[in-house]
MMTF fields as JSON, N, C-alpha, C and O atoms, coordinates in Angstrom:
{
  "mmtfVersion": "1.0.0",
  "mmtfProducer": "UNKNOWN",
  "numBonds": 227,
  "numAtoms": 228,
  "numGroups": 57,
  "numChains": 1,
  "numModels": 1,
  "chainsPerModel": [1],
  "groupsPerChain": [57],
  "chainIdList": ["A"],
  "bondAtomList": [4, 2, 8, 6, 12, 10, 16, 14, 20, 18, 24, 22, 28, 26, 32, 30, 36, 34, 40, 38, 44, 42, 48, 46, 52, 50, 56, 54, 60, 58, 64, 62, 68, 66, 72, 70, 76, 74, 80, 78, 84, 82, 88, 86, 92, 90, 96, 94, 100, 98, 104, 102, 108, 106, 112, 110, 116, 114, 120, 118, 124, 122, 128, 126, 132, 130, 136, 134, 140, 138, 144, 142, 148, 146, 152, 150, 156, 154, 160, 158, 164, 162, 168, 166, 172, 170, 176, 174, 180, 178, 184, 182, 188, 186, 192, 190, 196, 194, 200, 198, 204, 202, 208, 206, 212, 210, 216, 214, 220, 218, 224, 222],
  "bondOrderList": [1, 1, 1, 1, 1, 1, 1, 1, 1, 1, 1, 1, 1, 1, 1, 1, 1, 1, 1, 1, 1, 1, 1, 1, 1, 1, 1, 1, 1, 1, 1, 1, 1, 1, 1, 1, 1, 1, 1, 1, 1, 1, 1, 1, 1, 1, 1, 1, 1, 1, 1, 1, 1, 1, 1, 1],
  "groupList": [{"groupName": "MET", "atomNameList": ["N", "CA", "C", "O"], "elementList": ["N", "C", "C", "O"], "formalChargeList": [0, 0, 0, 0], "bondAtomList": [1, 0, 2, 1, 3, 2], "bondOrderList": [1, 1, 2], "singleLetterCode": "M", "chemCompType": "L-PEPTIDE LINKING"}, {"groupName": "THR", "atomNameList": ["N", "CA", "C", "O"], "elementList": ["N", "C", "C", "O"], "formalChargeList": [0, 0, 0, 0], "bondAtomList": [1, 0, 2, 1, 3, 2], "bondOrderList": [1, 1, 2], "singleLetterCode": "T", "chemCompType": "L-PEPTIDE LINKING"}, {"groupName": "VAL", "atomNameList": ["N", "CA", "C", "O"], "elementList": ["N", "C", "C", "O"], "formalChargeList": [0, 0, 0, 0], "bondAtomList": [1, 0, 2, 1, 3, 2], "bondOrderList": [1, 1, 2], "singleLetterCode": "V", "chemCompType": "L-PEPTIDE LINKING"}, {"groupName": "TYR", "atomNameList": ["N", "CA", "C", "O"], "elementList": ["N", "C", "C", "O"], "formalChargeList": [0, 0, 0, 0], "bondAtomList": [1, 0, 2, 1, 3, 2], "bondOrderList": [1, 1, 2], "singleLetterCode": "Y", "chemCompType": "L-PEPTIDE LINKING"}, {"groupName": "ALA", "atomNameList": ["N", "CA", "C", "O"], "elementList": ["N", "C", "C", "O"], "formalChargeList": [0, 0, 0, 0], "bondAtomList": [1, 0, 2, 1, 3, 2], "bondOrderList": [1, 1, 2], "singleLetterCode": "A", "chemCompType": "L-PEPTIDE LINKING"}, {"groupName": "LEU", "atomNameList": ["N", "CA", "C", "O"], "elementList": ["N", "C", "C", "O"], "formalChargeList": [0, 0, 0, 0], "bondAtomList": [1, 0, 2, 1, 3, 2], "bondOrderList": [1, 1, 2], "singleLetterCode": "L", "chemCompType": "L-PEPTIDE LINKING"}, {"groupName": "PHE", "atomNameList": ["N", "CA", "C", "O"], "elementList": ["N", "C", "C", "O"], "formalChargeList": [0, 0, 0, 0], "bondAtomList": [1, 0, 2, 1, 3, 2], "bondOrderList": [1, 1, 2], "singleLetterCode": "F", "chemCompType": "L-PEPTIDE LINKING"}, {"groupName": "CYS", "atomNameList": ["N", "CA", "C", "O"], "elementList": ["N", "C", "C", "O"], "formalChargeList": [0, 0, 0, 0], "bondAtomList": [1, 0, 2, 1, 3, 2], "bondOrderList": [1, 1, 2], "singleLetterCode": "C", "chemCompType": "L-PEPTIDE LINKING"}, {"groupName": "ARG", "atomNameList": ["N", "CA", "C", "O"], "elementList": ["N", "C", "C", "O"], "formalChargeList": [0, 0, 0, 0], "bondAtomList": [1, 0, 2, 1, 3, 2], "bondOrderList": [1, 1, 2], "singleLetterCode": "R", "chemCompType": "L-PEPTIDE LINKING"}, {"groupName": "LYS", "atomNameList": ["N", "CA", "C", "O"], "elementList": ["N", "C", "C", "O"], "formalChargeList": [0, 0, 0, 0], "bondAtomList": [1, 0, 2, 1, 3, 2], "bondOrderList": [1, 1, 2], "singleLetterCode": "K", "chemCompType": "L-PEPTIDE LINKING"}, {"groupName": "ILE", "atomNameList": ["N", "CA", "C", "O"], "elementList": ["N", "C", "C", "O"], "formalChargeList": [0, 0, 0, 0], "bondAtomList": [1, 0, 2, 1, 3, 2], "bondOrderList": [1, 1, 2], "singleLetterCode": "I", "chemCompType": "L-PEPTIDE LINKING"}, {"groupName": "ASP", "atomNameList": ["N", "CA", "C", "O"], "elementList": ["N", "C", "C", "O"], "formalChargeList": [0, 0, 0, 0], "bondAtomList": [1, 0, 2, 1, 3, 2], "bondOrderList": [1, 1, 2], "singleLetterCode": "D", "chemCompType": "L-PEPTIDE LINKING"}, {"groupName": "ASN", "atomNameList": ["N", "CA", "C", "O"], "elementList": ["N", "C", "C", "O"], "formalChargeList": [0, 0, 0, 0], "bondAtomList": [1, 0, 2, 1, 3, 2], "bondOrderList": [1, 1, 2], "singleLetterCode": "N", "chemCompType": "L-PEPTIDE LINKING"}, {"groupName": "GLU", "atomNameList": ["N", "CA", "C", "O"], "elementList": ["N", "C", "C", "O"], "formalChargeList": [0, 0, 0, 0], "bondAtomList": [1, 0, 2, 1, 3, 2], "bondOrderList": [1, 1, 2], "singleLetterCode": "E", "chemCompType": "L-PEPTIDE LINKING"}, {"groupName": "SER", "atomNameList": ["N", "CA", "C", "O"], "elementList": ["N", "C", "C", "O"], "formalChargeList": [0, 0, 0, 0], "bondAtomList": [1, 0, 2, 1, 3, 2], "bondOrderList": [1, 1, 2], "singleLetterCode": "S", "chemCompType": "L-PEPTIDE LINKING"}, {"groupName": "GLN", "atomNameList": ["N", "CA", "C", "O"], "elementList": ["N", "C", "C", "O"], "formalChargeList": [0, 0, 0, 0], "bondAtomList": [1, 0, 2, 1, 3, 2], "bondOrderList": [1, 1, 2], "singleLetterCode": "Q", "chemCompType": "L-PEPTIDE LINKING"}, {"groupName": "GLY", "atomNameList": ["N", "CA", "C", "O"], "elementList": ["N", "C", "C", "O"], "formalChargeList": [0, 0, 0, 0], "bondAtomList": [1, 0, 2, 1, 3, 2], "bondOrderList": [1, 1, 2], "singleLetterCode": "G", "chemCompType": "PEPTIDE LINKING"}],
  "groupTypeList": [0, 1, 2, 3, 4, 5, 3, 6, 7, 5, 2, 2, 4, 5, 4, 5, 6, 3, 7, 5, 1, 8, 7, 6, 9, 1, 10, 11, 9, 9, 12, 9, 13, 10, 14, 9, 5, 15, 6, 8, 2, 9, 13, 5, 13, 8, 15, 4, 15, 16, 10, 13, 2, 2, 16, 2, 13],
  "groupIdList": [1, 2, 3, 4, 5, 6, 7, 8, 9, 10, 11, 12, 13, 14, 15, 16, 17, 18, 19, 20, 21, 22, 23, 24, 25, 26, 27, 28, 29, 30, 31, 32, 33, 34, 35, 36, 37, 38, 39, 40, 41, 42, 43, 44, 45, 46, 47, 48, 49, 50, 51, 52, 53, 54, 55, 56, 57],
  "secStructList": [7, 2, 2, 2, 2, 2, 2, 2, 2, 2, 2, 2, 2, 2, 2, 2, 2, 2, 2, 2, 2, 2, 2, 2, 2, 2, 2, 2, 2, 2, 2, 2, 2, 2, 2, 2, 2, 2, 2, 2, 2, 2, 2, 2, 2, 2, 2, 2, 2, 2, 2, 2, 2, 2, 2, 2, 7],
  "xCoordList": [16.991, 16.697, 16.652, 17.162, 16.052, 15.928, 17.293, 17.532, 18.178, 19.524, 20.255, 20.938, 20.108, 20.759, 20.17, 20.897, 18.876, 18.234, 18.728, 18.998, 18.844, 19.356, 20.815, 21.214, 21.601, 23.0, 23.096, 23.909, 22.264, 22.245, 21.873, 22.495, 20.863, 20.455, 21.573, 21.786, 22.28, 23.398, 24.499, 25.045, 24.826, 25.866, 25.447, 26.254, 24.194, 23.7, 23.73, 24.12, 23.323, 23.324, 24.753, 24.978, 25.706, 27.096, 27.658, 28.374, 27.33, 27.796, 27.207, 27.905, 25.937, 25.282, 25.903, 26.159, 26.139, 26.775, 28.157, 28.522, 28.922, 30.258, 30.202, 30.974, 29.292, 29.158, 28.728, 29.276, 27.756, 27.295, 28.399, 28.547, 29.163, 30.267, 31.29, 31.771, 31.617, 32.575, 32.015, 32.743, 30.736, 30.112, 30.175, 30.539, 29.821, 29.832, 31.248, 31.444, 32.237, 33.619, 34.043, 34.709, 33.66, 33.993, 33.31, 33.928, 32.038, 31.301, 31.947, 32.09, 32.333, 32.977, 34.3, 34.618, 35.06, 36.337, 36.122, 36.854, 35.124, 34.831, 34.347, 34.696, 33.552, 33.076, 34.247, 34.249, 35.24, 36.423, 37.192, 37.672, 37.313, 37.994, 37.242, 37.858, 35.925, 35.109, 35.29, 35.413, 35.308, 35.493, 36.843, 36.936, 37.884, 39.205, 39.188, 39.761, 38.53, 38.462, 37.651, 38.018, 36.549, 35.753, 36.556, 36.468, 37.339, 38.187, 39.211, 39.475, 39.787, 40.786, 40.147, 40.765, 38.933, 38.233, 38.005, 38.234, 37.557, 37.344, 38.651, 38.682, 39.721, 41.028, 41.458, 41.96, 41.267, 41.623, 40.733, 41.201, 39.451, 38.559, 39.019, 38.993, 39.437, 39.938, 41.197, 41.369, 42.067, 43.281, 42.938, 43.544, 41.972, 41.576, 40.973, 41.237, 40.176, 39.602, 40.703, 40.645, 41.692, 42.827, 43.584, 44.02, 43.746, 44.435, 43.62, 44.172, 42.295, 41.432, 41.496, 41.548, 41.494, 41.545, 42.876, 42.908, 43.956, 45.267, 45.308, 45.882, 44.704, 44.694, 43.912, 44.268, 42.853, 42.021, 42.772, 42.688, 43.506, 44.24, 45.422, 46.184],
  "yCoordList": [-42.672, -43.705, -45.081, -46.055, -45.165, -46.438, -46.973, -48.179, -46.092, -46.509, -47.131, -48.145, -46.517, -47.06, -48.423, -49.316, -48.576, -49.853, -50.942, -52.066, -50.608, -51.577, -51.927, -53.089, -50.909, -51.139, -52.053, -52.976, -51.785, -52.596, -54.043, -54.976, -54.222, -55.574, -56.297, -57.494, -55.569, -56.149, -56.592, -57.685, -55.76, -56.105, -57.318, -58.213, -57.346, -58.491, -59.763, -60.825, -59.659, -60.818, -61.327, -62.537, -60.438, -60.849, -61.5, -62.498, -60.932, -61.513, -62.911, -63.83, -63.061, -64.36, -65.366, -66.513, -64.94, -65.803, -66.24, -67.407, -65.307, -65.613, -66.64, -67.599, -66.437, -67.361, -68.75, -69.754, -68.812, -70.101, -70.818, -72.036, -70.07, -70.66, -71.275, -72.384, -70.551, -71.085, -72.323, -73.289, -72.301, -73.469, -74.685, -75.776, -74.499, -75.625, -76.146, -77.352, -75.251, -75.699, -76.525, -77.549, -76.085, -76.826, -78.182, -79.187, -78.219, -79.481, -80.427, -81.619, -79.909, -80.734, -81.295, -82.462, -80.466, -80.902, -82.015, -83.004, -81.855, -82.876, -84.166, -85.256, -84.058, -85.248, -86.016, -87.247, -85.296, -85.954, -86.677, -87.792, -86.048, -86.689, -87.955, -88.983, -87.873, -89.03, -90.151, -91.316, -89.813, -90.823, -91.518, -92.738, -90.745, -91.331, -92.28, -93.368, -91.862, -92.706, -93.974, -95.051, -93.85, -95.036, -96.012, -97.224, -95.488, -96.349, -97.055, -98.243, -96.331, -96.92, -98.005, -99.041, -97.778, -98.777, -100.049, -101.154, -99.893, -101.069, -101.817, -103.047, -101.069, -101.679, -102.465, -103.583, -101.898, -102.576, -103.8, -104.819, -103.697, -104.845, -105.99, -107.15, -105.673, -106.707, -107.357, -108.574, -106.538, -107.078, -107.969, -109.024, -107.545, -108.336, -109.662, -110.69, -109.659, -110.901, -111.818, -113.035, -111.228, -112.017, -112.665, -113.81, -111.959, -112.513, -113.653, -114.679, -113.469, -114.517, -115.768, -116.88, -115.606, -116.75, -117.463, -118.694, -116.739, -117.345, -118.084, -119.17, -117.506, -118.145, -119.44, -120.362, -119.543, -120.744, -121.875, -123.031, -121.532, -122.551, -122.965, -123.819],
  "zCoordList": [-5.426, -4.451, -5.124, -4.572, -6.296, -6.994, -7.402, -7.345, -7.809, -8.215, -7.029, -7.175, -5.85, -4.656, -4.275, -3.84, -4.436, -4.126, -5.081, -4.659, -6.355, -7.323, -7.025, -7.107, -6.678, -6.332, -5.1, -5.064, -4.107, -2.896, -3.216, -2.709, -4.052, -4.456, -5.2, -5.005, -6.046, -6.778, -5.822, -5.972, -4.847, -3.874, -3.049, -2.797, -2.633, -1.853, -2.707, -2.222, -3.958, -4.851, -5.065, -5.054, -5.258, -5.447, -4.182, -4.256, -3.03, -1.772, -1.571, -1.141, -1.881, -1.758, -2.729, -2.362, -3.943, -4.937, -4.474, -4.613, -3.924, -3.427, -2.297, -2.283, -1.359, -0.23, -0.695, -0.24, -1.592, -2.102, -2.881, -2.775, -3.655, -4.409, -3.467, -3.697, -2.411, -1.429, -0.743, -0.513, -0.418, 0.228, -0.685, -0.246, -1.955, -2.883, -3.112, -3.257, -3.148, -3.304, -2.098, -2.247, -0.907, 0.31, 0.323, 0.675, -0.059, -0.108, -1.116, -0.843, -2.268, -3.288, -2.778, -3.009, -2.09, -1.531, -0.507, -0.5, 0.354, 1.369, 0.711, 1.165, -0.349, -1.059, -1.669, -1.671, -2.185, -2.745, -1.65, -1.858, -0.48, 0.644, 1.07, 1.349, 1.119, 1.496, 0.477, 0.855, -0.8, -1.839, -1.686, -1.828, -1.396, -1.193, 0.003, -0.051, 1.08, 2.273, 2.017, 2.486, 1.272, 0.946, 0.098, 0.292, -0.84, -1.657, -0.789, -0.975, 0.157, 1.067, 1.941, 2.185, 2.406, 3.22, 2.403, 2.895, 1.165, 0.313, 0.082, 0.089, -0.12, -0.325, 0.916, 0.797, 2.081, 3.321, 3.563, 4.071, 3.198, 3.331, 2.429, 2.841, 1.211, 0.307, 0.88, 0.804, 1.449, 2.051, 3.238, 3.425, 4.035, 5.194, 4.76, 5.383, 3.713, 3.2, 2.679, 2.853, 2.048, 1.555, 2.693, 2.572, 3.788, 4.955, 5.55, 5.944, 5.615, 6.159, 5.29, 5.816, 3.987, 3.078, 3.249, 3.279, 3.359, 3.538, 4.87, 4.957, 5.912, 7.221, 7.223, 7.956, 6.427, 6.37, 5.694, 6.11, 4.65, 3.895, 4.662, 4.209]
}
């Protein structure tokens, strides 16, 4: 009985580890996408400021 309980705990621990690993990979992927978008927003803001400065002159 004890061997089966240990085996069950091992399987549950591996399943939990697998799920958490997938979650963290997904979160990391989304964070990279957000970083790319934030960089693009800053780039567009700089371009917009450049257009405004040119329009003033």
